[in-house]
MITI-17403 format. One record per residue: residue in three letters; x, y, z of N, C-alpha, C, O, CB in turn. Coordinates in steps of 0.001 Angstrom, whole numbers, plus 500000, padded with zeros to 6 digits. Glycine has a CB too. Example, Ala and Ser with C-alpha at 12.3 -4.5 7.8 and 13.67 -1.06 7.14 Angstrom:
ATOM  aa    n_x    n_y    n_z   ca_x   ca_y   ca_z    c_x    c_y    c_z    o_x    o_y    o_z   cb_x   cb_y   cb_z
ATOM ALA 513190 494310 507800 512300 495500 507800 513200 496700 507800 514236 496681 508465 511308 495527 509046
ATOM SER 512850 497750 507080 513670 498940 507140 512900 500030 507870 513409 501138 508039 514084 499402 505725
This chain:
ATOM  aa    n_x    n_y    n_z   ca_x   ca_y   ca_z    c_x    c_y    c_z    o_x    o_y    o_z   cb_x   cb_y   cb_z
ATOM UNK 450748 540123 473684 450347 539289 474785 450241 537491 474360 450391 536605 475201 448816 539956 475271
ATOM UNK 449967 537254 472955 450135 536246 472593 451226 535117 472420 451224 533887 472372 449777 536497 471950
ATOM UNK 452609 536623 472319 453471 535815 472447 454149 535625 473715 455146 534903 473710 454178 536044 471610
ATOM UNK 453701 536248 474986 454057 535963 475776 453851 534782 476746 454646 534321 477566 453989 536736 475979
ATOM UNK 452021 534234 476321 451252 533432 476574 452623 532512 476338 453269 532186 477333 449827 533376 475792
ATOM UNK 453066 532094 474994 453449 531213 474542 454631 530686 474408 455129 529860 473644 453098 531280 473867
ATOM UNK 455155 531590 475683 456697 531227 476598 456934 531255 477845 457877 531698 478502 457724 532001 476368
ATOM UNK 455516 530484 478237 456006 530160 479787 456801 529282 479915 457073 528343 479166 455086 529771 480699
ATOM UNK 457463 529773 481541 458370 528737 482289 458223 527242 482162 457435 526656 481419 458237 528954 483662
ATOM UNK 459179 526659 483077 458935 525449 483645 457545 525157 484583 457068 526066 485262 460112 525248 484400
ATOM UNK 457166 524300 484562 456633 523732 485778 456621 523252 487236 456872 522047 487275 456478 523225 485535
ATOM UNK 456534 523475 487740 457105 522524 489475 456978 521108 489295 457624 520405 490072 455969 522818 491098
ATOM UNK 456098 520418 488210 456239 519027 487828 457741 519018 487390 458742 518503 487887 455154 518539 486631
ATOM UNK 457502 519878 486130 458877 519773 485129 460173 519764 485747 461070 519131 485190 459001 520970 484153
ATOM UNK 460465 520556 487133 461111 521289 487254 461805 520239 488066 462983 519912 487925 460681 522530 487575
ATOM UNK 460880 519701 489009 461120 517990 490075 461418 517031 489292 462541 516592 489540 459719 517242 490941
ATOM UNK 460743 516363 488204 461634 516094 487059 462999 516199 487040 463790 515554 487729 461330 516786 486151
ATOM UNK 463260 517103 486160 464480 517409 486256 465268 517464 487274 466403 517420 486800 464567 518233 485863
ATOM UNK 465333 517539 488481 465970 517673 489859 466018 515893 490161 467098 515348 490386 464853 518784 491144
ATOM UNK 465175 515386 490140 465173 513561 490336 466148 513026 489288 467019 512191 489532 463469 512703 489975
ATOM UNK 465882 513678 487908 467113 513015 486879 468707 513637 487643 469626 512899 487997 466874 513806 484819
ATOM UNK 468701 514333 487696 470380 515215 488438 470474 514283 489480 471313 513388 489381 470345 517199 489256
ATOM UNK 469756 514349 490453 469879 513600 491870 470554 512285 491435 471643 511908 491869 468308 513296 492708
ATOM UNK 469474 511335 490139 469983 510119 490073 471237 509965 489361 471976 509033 489679 469096 509349 489578
ATOM UNK 471576 510789 488408 472785 511313 487831 473944 511246 488815 474664 510259 488965 472566 512730 487374
ATOM UNK 474044 512348 489439 475107 512269 490895 475047 511082 491847 475983 510736 492568 474781 513508 491947
ATOM UNK 474016 510572 491791 473939 508979 492818 474838 508032 491962 475607 507315 492603 472048 508087 492988
ATOM UNK 474849 507910 490324 475583 507155 489672 477021 507572 489568 477875 506962 488925 475019 507002 488547
ATOM UNK 477162 508407 490096 478818 509300 489917 479003 508839 490999 479811 507914 490925 479144 511120 489770
ATOM UNK 478611 509043 492114 479290 509273 493710 479593 507554 493989 480508 507128 494692 477875 510163 495187
ATOM UNK 478511 506653 493199 478575 505097 493387 479787 504491 492830 480629 503757 493348 477386 504387 492718
ATOM UNK 479666 505002 491579 480973 504787 489934 482348 504564 490975 483081 503576 491000 481315 506896 488434
ATOM UNK 482460 505990 491941 483727 506477 492650 483654 505627 493443 484688 504970 493570 483908 507829 493232
ATOM UNK 482606 505280 494221 482904 504068 495244 483677 502982 494779 484712 502557 495293 481680 503426 495719
ATOM UNK 483126 502580 493814 483174 500981 493237 484373 501201 492853 485019 500165 493008 482122 500345 491994
ATOM UNK 485227 502327 492275 486474 502722 491897 487868 502379 492897 488854 501646 492820 486275 504167 491713
ATOM UNK 487276 503432 493922 488314 503378 495326 488342 501995 495912 489420 501612 496368 487777 504427 496642
ATOM UNK 487267 501167 495964 487143 499779 496673 487759 498601 495818 487900 497459 496255 485561 499435 496954
ATOM UNK 488102 499006 494571 489014 498051 493584 490052 498471 493865 490772 497604 494362 488886 498029 492070
ATOM UNK 490517 499472 493780 491676 500272 493615 492599 499587 495414 493765 499334 495715 491063 502401 493441
ATOM UNK 491457 499546 496051 492300 498984 497482 492015 497800 497401 492762 497252 498212 491919 499502 499014
ATOM UNK 491425 497085 496947 491331 495389 497247 492727 494892 496058 493426 493890 496208 489262 494517 496654
ATOM UNK 492827 495745 495094 494041 495565 493989 495368 495940 494994 496378 495288 494728 493878 496824 492413
ATOM UNK 495469 496779 495960 496425 496974 497144 496762 496336 497994 497924 496276 498394 496250 497671 497752
ATOM UNK 495588 495579 498555 495806 494431 499320 496123 493452 498605 497307 493220 498851 494844 494076 500053
ATOM UNK 495656 492586 497693 496023 491766 497119 497489 491801 496925 498189 490838 497238 495334 491731 496190
ATOM UNK 498046 493062 496334 499482 492958 496070 500390 492874 497468 501584 492644 497278 499905 494254 495180
ATOM UNK 500059 492997 498520 500210 493437 500032 500663 491709 499909 501831 491343 499779 498559 494212 501226
ATOM UNK 499532 490821 499977 499336 489653 500121 500249 488967 499480 500751 487994 500042 498239 489357 499849
ATOM UNK 500628 489319 498240 501091 488509 497084 502783 488862 497380 503746 488113 497213 500342 489079 495372
ATOM UNK 502760 489976 497772 504499 490097 498212 504659 488998 499329 505315 487986 499080 505040 491850 498983
ATOM UNK 504086 489180 500517 504189 488528 501273 504058 486468 500924 504553 485607 501652 503277 489307 502065
ATOM UNK 503512 486302 500044 503692 485000 499575 505063 484616 498803 505457 483450 498790 502572 484763 498727
ATOM UNK 505538 485322 498369 506791 485672 497878 507656 485784 498477 508731 485453 497977 506881 486495 497370
ATOM UNK 507619 486310 499854 508790 486088 500493 508531 484764 500819 509055 484037 499975 509145 486996 501616
ATOM UNK 507929 484116 501708 507702 482694 502315 508086 481581 501269 508357 480430 501612 506105 482491 502759
ATOM UNK 508087 482090 499761 508070 480746 498705 509724 481431 498700 510653 480639 498540 506740 480631 496821
ATOM UNK 509893 482274 498802 511671 482650 498975 512239 481718 500336 513058 480801 500396 511983 484721 499427
ATOM UNK 511566 482270 501184 512610 481072 502175 512202 479914 502649 512618 479411 503693 513086 481542 503472
ATOM UNK 510983 479215 501564 511542 477842 501337 512601 477242 500664 513182 476186 500913 510828 477308 500920
ATOM UNK 512852 478428 499371 513834 478017 498523 515303 477919 499044 516003 476921 499214 513771 478861 497463
ATOM UNK 515570 479256 499250 516780 479455 499921 517403 479635 501198 518506 480110 501470 517054 480127 499557
ATOM UNK 516075 478951 502282 516502 478720 503673 516481 479892 504550 516521 479757 505772 517822 478190 503701
ATOM UNK 516425 480978 504010 516832 482394 504643 515496 483355 504130 514718 483044 503228 518564 483049 503948
ATOM UNK 515446 484689 505012 514656 485510 504433 515202 486441 503472 516408 486657 503358 514058 486101 505314
ATOM UNK 514192 487050 502703 514540 487768 501391 515380 489038 501867 514954 489757 502771 513113 488228 500482
ATOM UNK 516359 489236 501346 517109 490447 502326 518037 490559 503303 518770 491483 503656 516407 490971 502960
ATOM UNK 517815 489081 503801 518867 488587 505022 520209 487996 504358 520299 486859 503895 518126 487264 506051
ATOM UNK 521324 489039 504390 522161 488761 503782 522951 487660 504805 523478 486611 504436 522765 489976 503293
ATOM UNK 522893 488142 506077 523784 487613 507316 522908 486413 507713 523661 485545 508156 524018 488799 508698
ATOM UNK 521851 486077 507733 520827 484782 507731 521073 484848 509561 521390 483950 510342 521494 482919 506594
ATOM UNK 520781 486268 509789 519976 486120 511408 518824 486361 511806 518561 486774 512935 520404 486806 512325
ATOM UNK 517685 486032 510557 516209 486099 510630 515627 487390 510425 514414 487554 510294 515748 485640 511869
ATOM UNK 516542 488384 510393 516153 490030 510000 516835 490579 508516 518004 490592 508131 516860 491162 511357
ATOM UNK 515376 491089 507777 515456 491968 506690 516339 493027 507207 516154 493848 508105 514088 492478 506194
ATOM UNK 517730 492731 506127 518703 493578 506692 518512 495494 506135 519323 496385 506389 520266 492769 506133
ATOM UNK 517368 495622 505453 517032 497166 505323 516164 497674 506542 515207 497065 507020 516176 497463 503909
ATOM UNK 516507 498519 506834 515650 499273 508149 514834 500379 507538 515193 501347 506867 516722 500034 509420
ATOM UNK 513547 499959 507973 511944 500817 507201 512519 502106 507650 513250 502113 508641 509917 500447 508012
ATOM UNK 512164 503566 506791 512165 504896 507376 510689 504973 507643 509885 504371 506931 512784 506114 506420
ATOM UNK 510346 505682 508624 508857 506062 509119 508529 507319 508250 509518 507751 507658 508744 506446 510890
ATOM UNK 507606 507865 508081 506870 508893 507138 505969 508368 505964 506020 507253 505445 507931 509769 506471
ATOM UNK 505225 509297 505693 504111 509129 505058 504386 509156 503621 503402 509330 502901 503178 510053 505465
ATOM UNK 505514 509020 503067 506326 509323 501504 507392 507968 501227 508360 507877 501983 507492 511067 501595
ATOM UNK 507226 507031 500255 508333 506203 500058 508765 506510 498509 509227 505731 497675 507945 504618 500379
ATOM UNK 508429 508045 498390 508659 508232 496734 510463 508367 496765 511065 508006 495753 507682 510010 495956
ATOM UNK 511088 508788 497717 512231 508974 497648 513268 507710 497516 514438 507824 497150 512385 509718 498635
ATOM UNK 512747 506721 497810 513454 505675 497740 514205 504998 496691 513593 504451 495774 512836 505046 498088
ATOM UNK 515354 504988 496739 516374 504541 495527 516380 503410 494698 517384 502904 494196 517533 504409 495957
ATOM UNK 514809 502901 494530 514541 501385 493729 515501 501372 492506 515871 502497 492168 512794 501170 493084
ATOM UNK 515918 500472 491870 517353 499918 491080 515728 499631 489724 514620 499095 489756 518740 497876 492129
ATOM UNK 516747 500539 488535 516085 500130 487414 516578 499196 486360 516172 499089 485203 515802 501132 486870
ATOM UNK 517667 498441 487057 518639 497356 486535 517497 496330 486109 516485 496238 486805 519851 496706 487772
ATOM UNK 517671 495528 484914 516961 494917 484361 517788 493230 484888 517050 492257 485042 516842 495531 482771
ATOM UNK 519367 493089 485118 519962 492321 486061 519428 492338 487047 519334 493470 487523 521039 492511 486296
ATOM UNK 518855 491282 487818 518958 491616 489419 519976 491410 490690 519922 491630 491899 518027 491043 489852
ATOM UNK 521271 490677 489443 522462 490365 490352 523417 491334 490577 524381 491334 491342 523178 489316 489900
ATOM UNK 522697 492793 489206 523723 494294 490552 523473 494592 491344 524259 495167 492096 523982 495654 490492
ATOM UNK 521930 494316 491700 521756 494294 493483 521604 493292 494143 520637 493278 494904 520707 494914 494040
ATOM UNK 522347 492309 494094 521865 491139 494503 522576 490966 495897 523496 491702 496251 522115 490007 493448
ATOM UNK 522056 489892 496692 522523 490210 498069 523112 488735 498697 522610 487950 499502 521170 490888 499022
ATOM UNK 524620 488720 497838 525463 487433 497450 526086 486996 498441 526305 485791 498562 526446 487566 496441
ATOM UNK 526467 487854 499291 527298 487375 500323 527121 487796 501968 526345 488748 502040 528578 487778 499866
ATOM UNK 527631 487351 503360 527193 488218 504027 527751 489351 504619 527368 490035 505568 526784 487729 504658
ATOM UNK 529009 489452 503676 529463 490984 503483 528739 491897 503061 529134 493010 503405 530386 491169 502714
ATOM UNK 527521 491878 502240 527270 492405 501466 526258 493359 502030 525231 492916 502545 527071 491650 500550
ATOM UNK 526490 494613 501960 525627 495891 502804 524294 495668 502282 524179 495336 501102 526136 497655 502461
ATOM UNK 523113 495833 503131 522032 495327 502708 521168 496674 502323 521693 497712 502727 521439 494340 503780
ATOM UNK 520021 496816 501661 519759 497940 501265 518578 497759 500740 518133 496613 500808 520636 498484 500521
ATOM UNK 517756 498797 500088 516256 498705 499678 515696 497804 498578 514599 497246 498549 515862 499967 499283
ATOM UNK 516870 497777 497511 516606 496797 496705 516799 495466 497069 516021 494684 496521 517185 496994 495734
ATOM UNK 517677 494946 497898 518205 493586 497797 516742 492639 497638 516378 491968 496672 519226 493189 499275
ATOM UNK 515957 492895 499172 514721 491726 498805 514317 491499 497826 514238 490316 497493 513619 491803 499237
ATOM UNK 513821 492693 496805 512843 492511 495843 514414 491458 494406 514173 490689 493475 511874 494676 495306
ATOM UNK 515644 491915 494868 516510 491581 493741 516757 489862 494190 517022 488995 493357 518085 492709 493677
ATOM UNK 516627 489646 495463 516773 488298 495749 515837 487740 495381 516145 486854 494583 516981 487960 496893
ATOM UNK 514267 487849 495662 513348 486967 494407 513409 486943 493129 512890 485972 492578 512155 487208 494341
ATOM UNK 513976 487865 492391 513995 487859 490852 515106 486691 490740 515045 485724 489981 514453 489482 490048
ATOM UNK 516172 487001 491694 517149 485861 490983 516940 484351 491314 517504 483458 490681 518664 486132 491398
ATOM UNK 516300 484187 492096 515295 482982 492252 514095 482948 491912 513386 482386 492746 515130 482625 493346
ATOM UNK 513429 483427 490771 513190 483437 490045 511187 483074 490624 510231 482452 490161 514288 482710 489257
ATOM UNK 511490 483962 491904 509787 483860 492579 509130 485211 492167 507928 485475 492144 509681 483740 494564
ATOM UNK 510083 485926 491879 509456 487330 490590 509841 487329 489665 510512 486358 489315 509649 488756 490673
ATOM UNK 509669 488167 488984 509499 488247 487212 511224 488502 487500 511666 489206 488408 508193 489908 486155
ATOM UNK 511958 487830 486604 513388 488228 486510 513826 489145 486240 514588 489890 486856 513975 487759 485939
ATOM UNK 513128 489232 484696 513654 491021 483848 512958 492104 484333 513296 493137 483755 513287 491257 482047
ATOM UNK 511954 492292 485335 511403 493375 485721 512180 494293 486882 512524 493767 487940 510144 492946 486098
ATOM UNK 512424 495669 486611 513102 495930 487594 512640 496203 488748 511453 496526 488686 513720 496652 487351
ATOM UNK 513223 496216 490138 512983 496480 491142 511904 497637 491457 511013 497633 492307 514058 496592 491537
ATOM UNK 512269 498673 490475 511663 500309 491033 510156 499874 490487 509180 500592 490705 512514 502156 490055
ATOM UNK 510040 498222 489518 508446 498384 488992 507596 497526 489923 506374 497621 490035 508175 497814 487314
ATOM UNK 508222 496855 490440 507944 496067 491506 507581 496109 492760 507061 495258 493482 508586 495618 491608
ATOM UNK 508050 497657 493026 507433 498017 493959 506445 499142 494018 505797 499531 494989 508217 498129 494655
ATOM UNK 506455 499546 492903 505265 500661 492664 504573 499982 493022 504794 498771 493038 504825 501318 491414
ATOM UNK 502971 500781 493635 501555 500436 493799 500523 501793 493479 500644 503018 493459 501374 499869 495392
ATOM UNK 499442 500784 493246 498589 501719 492150 497982 503163 493159 496991 503816 492830 496961 500579 491368
ATOM UNK 498596 503369 494072 498409 504892 494619 499829 505584 494318 500443 506375 495034 498024 504963 496429
ATOM UNK 500164 505094 493122 501367 506060 492563 502497 506540 493819 502873 507706 493932 500576 507598 491868
ATOM UNK 503013 505275 494842 504110 505681 496022 504671 503865 495677 504681 503191 494647 503264 506287 498172
ATOM UNK 505035 503619 496936 506338 502466 497039 505494 501567 497859 504435 501882 498402 508032 502971 497905
ATOM UNK 506191 500187 497895 506202 499131 498942 507477 499436 499544 508084 500456 499219 506076 497591 498425
ATOM UNK 507825 498807 500206 509153 498317 501172 509524 497487 501855 508928 497473 502932 509436 498806 501889
ATOM UNK 510564 496447 501691 510404 495076 502087 511785 495515 503895 512735 496293 503803 511112 493573 500272
ATOM UNK 511587 495112 504590 512504 495695 505738 512462 495447 506927 511896 494360 507043 512478 496823 505865
ATOM UNK 512661 495727 507613 512744 495800 509742 512757 496663 510525 513615 497522 510323 513822 495397 510487
ATOM UNK 512028 496807 511505 512268 497750 512558 512577 496958 513756 512306 495795 514054 511093 498691 512789
ATOM UNK 513599 498452 514729 513781 497709 515709 512453 498432 516984 511656 499320 516680 515567 497789 516075
ATOM UNK 512523 497871 518146 511576 498064 519125 511925 497188 520211 511656 495993 520087 510227 497849 518650
ATOM UNK 512592 497685 521457 512819 497193 522711 513685 495828 522699 513450 494723 523188 511478 497016 523362
ATOM UNK 514799 496337 521938 516208 495331 521469 515352 494216 520454 515726 493049 520572 517181 494296 523170
ATOM UNK 514544 494407 519739 514224 493391 518579 513340 493796 517822 512356 494509 518020 513800 492139 518928
ATOM UNK 513976 493007 516406 513863 493424 515408 512770 492466 514522 512832 491259 514291 515161 493603 514992
ATOM UNK 511679 493532 514088 510451 492733 513275 510718 492716 511928 511585 493506 511552 508990 493380 513405
ATOM UNK 510160 491970 511053 510085 491623 509573 509123 492410 509048 508055 491939 509439 509776 490192 509245
ATOM UNK 508899 493498 508271 507495 493605 507873 507518 494648 506576 508527 495258 506220 506522 494168 509203
ATOM UNK 506316 494729 505987 506305 495480 504702 505573 496673 504942 504843 496726 505932 505697 494713 503529
ATOM UNK 505689 497793 504039 505192 499258 504349 504598 499622 502771 504951 499479 501600 506643 500457 504976
ATOM UNK 503651 500094 503424 502895 500616 501984 503169 501929 502178 502760 502502 503189 501155 500346 501722
ATOM UNK 503935 502595 501179 504060 504163 501630 502962 505195 500777 502453 504500 499898 505774 504722 501268
ATOM UNK 502579 506182 500738 501523 507160 500660 500073 507027 500028 499652 507599 499023 502073 508111 500048
ATOM UNK 499588 506372 500638 498162 506017 500722 497462 507104 501467 498042 507633 502415 497937 504642 501417
ATOM UNK 496134 507523 501080 495238 507675 501765 494412 507275 502826 493906 506153 502803 494922 507755 501299
ATOM UNK 494235 507964 503646 493571 507221 505370 492564 506310 504805 492459 505120 505101 492578 508520 506739
ATOM UNK 492020 506789 504184 490355 505725 504049 490906 504412 503775 490698 503494 504569 489046 506139 502505
ATOM UNK 491706 504212 502545 492285 502976 502251 492997 502414 502706 493236 501234 502446 492653 502853 501514
ATOM UNK 493812 503424 503914 494588 502446 505138 493490 501321 506144 493564 500143 506493 495394 503738 506425
ATOM UNK 492394 502556 506362 491630 502169 506932 490904 500501 506546 490905 499392 507081 490948 503264 506886
ATOM UNK 490465 500979 505597 490151 499375 504997 491052 498340 505094 490725 497351 505750 489939 499322 503572
ATOM UNK 491939 498381 504652 492735 497059 504880 492936 497113 506410 492262 496155 506788 494263 496962 504003
ATOM UNK 493441 497644 507432 492852 497314 508726 492201 496760 508907 492493 495654 509363 492487 497856 509298
ATOM UNK 490857 497109 508689 489512 496664 509010 489631 494938 508245 489379 493946 508929 488161 497921 508223
ATOM UNK 489926 494862 507198 489788 493501 506361 490742 493035 506972 490533 491855 506691 489905 493396 504762
ATOM UNK 491941 493007 507803 493144 492150 508044 493022 492376 509393 493228 491165 509467 494597 492504 507353
ATOM UNK 492877 492770 510666 493018 492886 511559 491318 493180 512606 491068 493099 513809 494100 493766 511362
ATOM UNK 490642 493462 511620 489224 493490 512290 488515 494609 512648 487314 494667 512912 489233 492882 513392
ATOM UNK 489546 495737 512639 489482 497093 513235 490547 497950 513121 491738 497689 513295 489258 497035 514509
ATOM UNK 489693 499689 512614 490427 500511 512208 491364 501182 512883 491816 502176 512313 489854 501125 511774
ATOM UNK 491843 500872 514101 492679 501779 515161 494045 502042 514674 494602 502966 515268 492835 501069 516620
ATOM UNK 494769 501431 513686 496002 501406 513641 496918 501742 514553 497602 502750 514373 496210 501890 512869
ATOM UNK 497081 500927 515709 497759 500914 516945 498161 499332 517424 498972 499002 518289 496792 501662 518010
ATOM UNK 497439 498597 516692 497373 497156 517363 497632 496176 515901 497586 496689 514783 495584 496824 518279
ATOM UNK 497863 494929 516088 497647 494087 515546 498630 493982 514434 499627 494676 514633 496480 494117 515343
ATOM UNK 498631 493361 513403 499816 493059 512255 499394 494569 511060 500026 494830 510037 499496 490964 511281
ATOM UNK 498310 495267 511538 498448 496461 510140 498794 497555 511450 498433 497408 512618 496535 496935 508790
ATOM UNK 499599 498681 510880 499589 500293 511931 499550 500897 510894 499552 500410 509764 500948 500911 513056
ATOM UNK 499497 502448 511313 499880 503590 510760 501550 503751 511629 501790 503991 512813 498565 504884 511051
ATOM UNK 502376 503531 510591 503565 504035 510490 504184 505070 510724 504798 505349 509695 503775 503961 509770
ATOM UNK 504406 505922 511619 504643 507364 511972 505921 506739 512143 506632 506206 511291 503814 508282 513241
ATOM UNK 506185 506951 513916 507663 507841 514297 507962 506285 515370 508935 506155 516113 507439 510045 515429
ATOM UNK 506906 505304 515190 507271 504100 516087 506185 502869 515979 504993 502675 515739 507347 504626 517678
ATOM UNK 507256 502248 516279 506745 500236 516016 505314 500459 516495 504490 499993 515708 507755 498610 517351
ATOM UNK 504997 500820 517159 503880 500620 518104 502620 501288 517462 501541 501164 518042 504221 501258 519570
ATOM UNK 502693 501909 516428 501653 502487 515704 500982 503890 516203 501091 504279 517366 500666 501472 515647
ATOM UNK 500356 504522 515307 499720 505321 516100 497906 505653 515417 497548 505168 514344 500810 506688 516198
ATOM UNK 497117 506405 516158 495977 506099 515527 495726 506594 514086 496471 507523 513772 495025 506523 516321
ATOM UNK 494876 506204 513156 494449 506763 511950 493914 507866 512507 493460 508066 513634 493538 505970 511064
ATOM UNK 494105 508984 510965 493290 510191 511435 491905 510068 511275 491218 509201 510733 493655 511399 510756
ATOM UNK 491669 510980 511783 489810 511242 511462 489344 511220 510759 490018 511535 509779 489118 512076 511564
ATOM UNK 488212 510959 510509 486948 510541 509314 487162 512178 508060 487262 512336 506843 484669 510491 510468
ATOM UNK 487141 512968 509147 487214 514516 508451 488881 514678 507849 489111 515632 507105 486832 515958 509879
ATOM UNK 489732 513952 508116 490605 513933 507416 491202 512674 506623 492371 512288 506606 491284 514443 508082
ATOM UNK 490279 512232 506087 490377 510602 505144 491177 510508 504259 491779 509453 504058 489211 510115 504333
ATOM UNK 491399 511827 503377 492207 512400 502704 493806 512377 502910 494567 512379 501942 491742 513462 502756
ATOM UNK 494179 512357 504018 495638 512494 504442 496164 511396 504324 495720 510300 504668 495920 512935 505722
ATOM UNK 497664 511794 503562 498288 510499 503386 499453 509872 504507 500218 510550 505193 498922 510629 502028
ATOM UNK 499356 508506 504477 499559 508043 505281 500738 506712 504871 500843 506330 503705 498304 507898 505799
ATOM UNK 501532 506133 505949 501904 504927 505582 501715 503817 506216 502052 503761 507399 502902 504939 505403
ATOM UNK 501122 502663 505557 500934 501589 506356 501755 500561 506585 502561 500302 505691 500047 501128 506060
ATOM UNK 501759 499769 507757 502980 499241 507927 502477 497442 508111 501540 497520 508905 503824 500094 509358
ATOM UNK 502588 496550 507901 502204 494941 507742 503271 494092 508218 504148 493672 507464 501933 494478 506204
ATOM UNK 503199 493749 509841 503742 492805 510257 503360 491096 510070 502740 490525 510967 503740 493227 511346
ATOM UNK 503760 490416 508921 503645 489523 508320 504143 488523 509057 503549 487445 509045 504044 489681 507254
ATOM UNK 505226 488676 509769 506204 487401 510716 505568 487726 512137 504346 487667 512273 508338 487663 510772
ATOM UNK 506515 488115 513337 506241 488491 514367 505476 489548 514407 505381 490143 513333 507124 488585 514933
ATOM UNK 504634 490174 515704 503974 490983 516022 504434 491593 517275 504374 491023 518365 502873 490547 515976
ATOM UNK 505054 493184 517012 505438 493698 518344 504378 493861 519248 504595 494284 520384 506085 494927 518259
């Protein structure tokens, strides 16, 4: 009996203290993940705005939009809809002139907007297009245009990001996470955009289109 009395279990107070400690640890972990997610989205949006700034810098230097070989005001690469841009054939050439938009007769493609900016030293000359186009959610940016109602609109697409990240960028730039209006939209099958997935599907992979020039 003496042995049994010396091996009592935890008291309710002790259990409560353990649960409080576990709660504090879990809260810290969740808060840390939130900070990481916020930092990733901020980096993504900064990269988006950095690409836009580089494109306007190129425009000032060259007198045309990057990737606009025939100087008609439209970036010659037609943006493809869908949730992922991982299949885009970005070049690993260290020399951008291999993919350079040199003449009006050149067939425009996904690489040329990036190569144009490298040739003009707006972006790093020695950094391949495949590296420049990659974003921190492990997919790609694309620079190009999309047609709607007989009008072409220049834009940047961020492929393959979770819906929660796209919504944060939409709110930051347009003030609301609707996906259907403003400069930021859910890039699905048409230029007008679609509503973002509901909050229950915030991890769904989507693509975001940013109209930096004219807005449809």
